[in-house]
C-alpha positions as CSV (number, residue, x, y, z in Angstrom):
1,X,9.9,31.6,-57.1
2,X,13.3,32.2,-55.9
3,X,11.9,34.0,-52.9
4,X,10.1,30.7,-52.0
5,X,13.1,28.5,-52.3
6,X,15.1,30.8,-50.3
7,X,12.4,30.6,-47.5
8,X,12.2,26.8,-47.8
9,X,16.1,26.7,-47.6
10,X,16.1,28.9,-44.4
11,X,13.3,27.0,-43.0
12,X,15.1,23.8,-43.4
13,X,18.5,25.3,-42.2
14,X,17.2,26.5,-39.0
15,X,15.7,23.1,-37.9
16,X,17.6,20.5,-39.6
17,X,20.0,19.9,-36.7
18,X,17.1,18.9,-34.6
19,X,15.8,16.8,-37.3
20,X,19.1,14.9,-37.5
21,X,19.4,14.6,-33.9
22,X,15.8,13.2,-33.7
23,X,16.6,10.8,-36.6
24,X,19.7,9.3,-34.6
25,X,17.6,8.6,-31.7
26,X,14.8,7.1,-33.7
27,X,17.3,4.8,-35.3
28,X,18.8,3.9,-31.9
29,X,15.6,3.1,-30.4
30,X,14.8,0.9,-33.6
31,X,17.6,-1.2,-33.2
32,X,17.7,-1.7,-29.0
33,X,14.3,-0.3,-28.1
34,X,13.9,2.7,-25.7
35,X,16.0,1.0,-23.1
36,X,19.0,1.7,-25.4
37,X,18.7,5.5,-25.0
38,X,20.3,7.2,-22.0
39,X,18.0,9.1,-19.6
40,X,19.0,12.5,-21.4
41,X,18.2,11.1,-24.7
42,X,14.8,9.8,-23.5
43,X,14.0,13.3,-22.0
44,X,14.8,15.0,-25.5
45,X,12.7,12.4,-27.5
46,X,9.4,13.9,-26.9
47,X,10.6,17.4,-27.3
48,X,12.2,16.5,-30.7
49,X,9.1,14.7,-31.7
50,X,6.8,17.7,-31.0
51,X,9.2,20.0,-32.9
52,X,9.2,17.6,-35.9
53,X,5.6,17.4,-35.9
54,X,5.2,21.3,-35.6
55,X,7.6,21.4,-38.7
56,X,5.6,19.0,-40.7
57,X,2.5,21.0,-40.1
58,X,4.1,24.1,-41.2
59,X,5.7,22.5,-44.2
60,X,2.2,21.2,-45.4
61,X,0.4,24.4,-44.7
62,X,2.6,26.5,-46.8
63,X,3.5,23.9,-49.2
64,X,7.3,23.8,-48.8
65,X,9.6,21.3,-50.6
66,X,7.8,18.0,-51.2
67,X,10.9,16.0,-50.6
68,X,11.3,17.8,-47.2
69,X,7.5,17.1,-46.3
70,X,8.0,13.4,-47.3
71,X,11.2,13.0,-45.1
72,X,9.3,14.7,-42.0
73,X,6.4,12.5,-42.6
74,X,8.5,9.3,-42.6
75,X,10.4,10.3,-39.6
76,X,7.5,11.2,-37.5
77,X,5.8,8.1,-38.5
78,X,8.8,5.9,-37.5
79,X,8.9,7.9,-34.1
80,X,5.3,7.3,-33.6
81,X,5.6,3.4,-33.9
82,X,8.4,3.6,-31.2
83,X,6.8,5.9,-28.7
84,X,3.5,4.5,-28.9
85,X,4.0,1.0,-29.7
86,X,1.7,-1.8,-27.8
87,X,3.0,-2.5,-24.3
88,X,4.4,-5.7,-23.1
89,X,2.2,-8.5,-23.4
90,X,1.4,-10.8,-20.5
91,X,4.3,-13.0,-20.4
92,X,6.6,-10.2,-21.0
93,X,5.0,-8.1,-18.0
94,X,5.1,-11.2,-15.8
95,X,8.7,-11.8,-16.7
96,X,9.6,-8.2,-16.1
97,X,7.9,-8.2,-12.7
98,X,9.5,-11.4,-11.4
99,X,13.1,-10.4,-12.7
100,X,13.0,-6.8,-11.8
101,X,9.7,-5.1,-10.5
102,X,9.4,-7.3,-7.5
103,X,12.8,-7.4,-5.9
104,X,13.1,-3.5,-6.9
105,X,10.0,-2.6,-4.9
106,X,11.3,-4.4,-1.9
107,X,14.5,-2.6,-2.0
108,X,12.9,0.7,-2.4
109,X,11.0,0.2,1.0
110,X,13.9,-1.9,3.0
111,X,13.2,0.4,6.0
112,X,9.6,-0.8,6.3
113,X,10.8,-4.2,5.9
114,X,13.2,-3.8,8.9
115,X,10.5,-2.5,11.0
116,X,8.2,-5.3,10.0
117,X,10.9,-7.8,10.8
118,X,11.6,-6.1,14.3
119,X,7.9,-6.3,15.3
120,X,7.8,-10.0,14.1
121,X,11.1,-10.9,16.3
122,X,9.5,-9.1,19.4
123,X,6.4,-11.4,19.0
124,X,8.6,-14.5,18.6
125,X,10.4,-13.3,22.0
126,X,7.4,-12.7,23.9
127,X,5.6,-15.8,23.0
128,X,8.8,-18.0,23.5
129,X,9.6,-16.4,27.0
130,X,6.0,-16.5,28.2
131,X,5.4,-20.1,27.2
132,X,8.8,-21.3,28.8
133,X,7.7,-19.4,31.8
134,X,4.4,-20.9,32.1
135,X,3.5,-23.7,29.5
136,X,-0.2,-23.1,30.2
137,X,0.0,-20.0,28.6
138,X,0.7,-21.7,25.1
139,X,-2.9,-21.3,24.1
140,X,-2.8,-17.6,24.7
141,X,-0.7,-17.5,21.7
142,X,-1.7,-20.5,19.6
143,X,-5.2,-21.0,18.1
144,X,-6.3,-24.4,19.2
145,X,-7.6,-25.2,15.5
146,X,-4.1,-24.6,14.2
147,X,-2.4,-26.5,17.1
148,X,-4.2,-29.8,16.0
149,X,-4.1,-31.3,19.4
150,X,-0.6,-30.5,20.3
151,X,-0.2,-28.6,23.6
152,X,1.7,-28.6,26.9
153,X,0.2,-32.0,27.9
154,X,1.5,-33.7,24.6
155,X,4.3,-36.2,25.2
156,X,7.6,-36.0,23.3
157,X,6.8,-39.0,21.4
158,X,3.5,-37.6,20.3
159,X,5.0,-34.3,19.0
160,X,7.8,-36.1,17.4
161,X,5.3,-38.4,15.4
162,X,3.9,-35.3,13.9
163,X,7.2,-33.8,12.9
164,X,8.2,-37.0,11.0
165,X,4.6,-37.8,9.8
166,X,4.5,-41.3,11.6
167,X,1.6,-43.5,12.2
168,X,0.8,-44.9,15.5
169,X,3.0,-48.1,14.8
170,X,6.0,-45.8,14.1
171,X,6.0,-46.4,10.2
172,X,5.8,-43.6,7.9
173,X,2.3,-42.2,6.7
174,X,0.9,-43.9,3.5
175,X,1.0,-41.7,0.3
176,X,-2.0,-39.6,-0.2
177,X,-1.4,-37.0,-2.9
178,X,-5.0,-35.6,-2.8
179,X,-4.9,-35.1,1.0
180,X,-1.5,-33.3,0.7
181,X,-2.6,-31.1,-2.0
182,X,-5.7,-30.1,0.0
183,X,-3.6,-29.4,3.1
184,X,-1.4,-27.3,0.8
185,X,-4.2,-25.3,-0.5
186,X,-5.5,-24.8,3.3
187,X,-2.3,-23.7,4.4
188,X,-1.9,-21.2,1.3
189,X,-5.3,-19.8,1.9
190,X,-4.7,-19.4,5.6
191,X,-1.3,-17.8,5.5
192,X,-1.9,-15.5,2.3
193,X,-4.9,-14.2,4.1
194,X,-3.0,-13.1,7.1
195,X,-0.3,-11.4,4.9
196,X,-2.7,-9.5,2.6
197,X,-4.7,-8.5,5.5
198,X,-1.4,-6.8,6.9
199,X,-1.2,-5.1,3.5
200,X,-4.6,-4.0,3.2
201,X,-4.9,-2.8,6.7
202,X,-2.0,-0.3,6.2
203,X,-4.5,2.3,5.0
204,X,-5.6,2.3,9.0
205,X,-2.5,4.1,10.2
206,X,-0.6,0.9,10.5
207,X,-1.9,0.0,13.8
208,X,-3.5,-3.4,12.8
209,X,-0.6,-4.3,10.8
210,X,1.7,-4.2,14.0
211,X,-1.0,-6.5,15.8
212,X,-1.1,-9.0,13.0
213,X,2.6,-9.2,12.6
214,X,3.4,-9.4,16.3
215,X,0.8,-12.1,16.7
216,X,2.3,-14.3,13.9
217,X,5.6,-13.9,15.6
218,X,4.2,-14.6,19.2
219,X,2.5,-17.8,17.8
220,X,5.8,-19.0,16.3
221,X,7.6,-18.2,19.4
222,X,5.3,-20.3,21.4
223,X,5.5,-23.2,19.1
224,X,9.2,-23.2,19.3
225,X,9.0,-22.9,23.2
226,X,6.6,-26.1,23.5
227,X,9.0,-28.3,21.5
228,X,12.3,-27.0,23.3
229,X,10.5,-27.9,26.3
230,X,10.4,-31.5,25.0
231,X,14.1,-31.4,23.9
232,X,12.8,-31.5,20.1
233,X,14.3,-28.2,19.0
234,X,16.7,-29.5,16.4
235,X,13.7,-31.6,14.9
236,X,11.4,-28.8,14.8
237,X,13.6,-26.5,13.1
238,X,14.2,-29.1,10.4
239,X,10.4,-29.7,10.1
240,X,9.7,-25.8,10.1
241,X,12.4,-24.1,8.2
242,X,12.0,-25.8,4.7
243,X,8.7,-23.8,4.1
244,X,9.1,-21.3,7.0
245,X,11.9,-19.5,5.3
246,X,9.6,-18.6,2.4
247,X,6.3,-18.4,4.3
248,X,7.8,-16.0,6.9
249,X,9.6,-14.0,4.4
250,X,6.1,-13.6,2.7
251,X,4.4,-12.4,5.8
252,X,7.1,-9.8,6.7
253,X,6.9,-8.4,3.0
254,X,3.0,-7.9,3.5
255,X,3.6,-6.2,6.7
256,X,6.3,-4.0,5.2
257,X,4.0,-2.9,2.2
258,X,1.2,-2.3,5.0
259,X,3.6,-0.1,7.0
260,X,4.7,1.7,3.9
261,X,1.1,2.5,3.2
262,X,0.7,3.8,6.7
263,X,3.7,6.1,6.5
264,X,2.4,7.6,3.4
265,X,-0.8,8.5,5.0
266,X,0.6,9.8,8.2
267,X,3.9,11.4,7.0
268,X,3.3,12.5,3.1
269,X,6.0,15.1,3.2
270,X,5.8,17.9,0.7
271,X,3.4,15.9,-1.5
272,X,-0.3,15.7,-1.4
273,X,-1.4,12.8,0.8
274,X,-3.3,11.3,-2.1
275,X,-0.1,11.3,-4.4
276,X,1.9,9.8,-1.4
277,X,-0.7,7.1,-1.1
278,X,-0.8,6.4,-4.7
279,X,3.0,6.0,-5.1
280,X,3.1,3.9,-1.8
281,X,0.3,1.7,-3.3
282,X,2.2,0.9,-6.4
283,X,5.0,-0.4,-4.4
284,X,2.9,-1.9,-2.0
285,X,0.9,-3.8,-4.6
286,X,3.9,-5.2,-6.1
287,X,5.0,-6.6,-3.0
288,X,1.8,-8.2,-2.1
289,X,1.3,-9.6,-5.6
290,X,4.9,-11.3,-5.1
291,X,3.9,-12.3,-1.8
292,X,1.2,-14.4,-3.0
293,X,3.6,-16.4,-5.1
294,X,5.8,-16.9,-2.0
295,X,2.9,-18.1,-0.2
296,X,2.1,-20.6,-3.1
297,X,5.6,-22.0,-2.9
298,X,5.6,-22.2,0.8
299,X,2.1,-24.0,0.9
300,X,3.4,-26.6,-1.7
301,X,6.6,-27.2,0.3
302,X,4.5,-27.5,3.6
303,X,1.9,-29.5,2.2
304,X,3.9,-31.9,0.0
305,X,7.7,-31.9,0.5
306,X,7.7,-31.8,4.3
307,X,5.2,-34.6,4.5
308,X,7.2,-37.0,2.5
309,X,10.7,-36.2,3.5
310,X,11.6,-37.2,6.9
311,X,15.5,-36.7,6.7
312,X,16.7,-33.8,8.9
313,X,19.9,-33.3,6.5
314,X,17.6,-33.2,3.5
315,X,15.1,-30.7,5.2
316,X,18.1,-28.6,6.6
317,X,19.6,-28.2,2.9
318,X,16.3,-27.3,1.5
319,X,16.0,-24.5,4.1
320,X,19.5,-23.2,3.5
321,X,19.2,-23.4,-0.2
322,X,15.8,-21.4,0.1
323,X,17.4,-18.7,2.3
324,X,20.2,-18.3,0.0
325,X,18.2,-18.2,-3.2
326,X,15.8,-15.4,-1.7
327,X,18.6,-13.4,-0.3
328,X,20.4,-13.3,-3.5
329,X,17.0,-12.7,-5.6
330,X,16.1,-9.7,-3.5
331,X,19.5,-8.1,-3.3
332,X,20.6,-8.7,-7.0
333,X,17.7,-9.1,-9.1
334,X,16.8,-6.2,-11.5
335,X,19.8,-4.0,-10.6
336,X,21.2,-4.2,-14.1
337,X,18.1,-3.4,-16.1
338,X,17.9,0.4,-16.6
């Protein structure tokens, strides 16, 4: 009997420090969640958990001190609830994505976003310069369906009426909520399809992404050139920027996601290509999902707000506020979360 007690005491003495350390980590996680633990503590947690489970198994097999066995059972049970508790529900996951996951994914691929922005800017420059050089080239860049009758032959007054949603008699257009909502839905579908196509085509070595982003930029450049030719640049920017800040940024994000995917395929580094693509897909998918939300916001602004507000001052204030908000959101959101 004395020999059994001696073995039990020795067994406990050799392992008790690890159990106490494990208990402290469990208590800290119970109070503040796993986020309350440092990276070093998180790395130790599964190791100490497995060691405690092993000790419990030994204690049961050789019938050691019953109090010790109960202590280990309770400790391992508490740890199990912490390590394998249910994941976030939908609302928690959505909140985490919006406040941390989405902006963090953007910051991780800022180089791809820079390349996407440069391609878009190049397209704007080409479309603008070629249309100013030869106005008849306008429809080389602009789809006639999207132009909605606006072209080089349009007069300044005709273009201005569209910018301020005026009827033929010069008065503001009548309210039509259902029409505006349908227009917003159309714009969302059109713009989102272009952006998401840029993301999806990243798997084809990135070349289609270059074309889509460049094409969007050249369309915008031609549109700007058309209105500048009629001395309507200030009015156009007020009409364009309230929704354009959000919409263009969403397109650039999708382009960046596609380029990031293409980079993982072409230059996987020391990783296997499948592993590199999987990691890139995780980031790119987060950006694509977030971009859909931006397209929704831009579509609502374009289809409703812009059609109802004709004040240049209000339009520019909304555009500036949008730009500052998105800049602060993507630069700062999620930085404080471990």
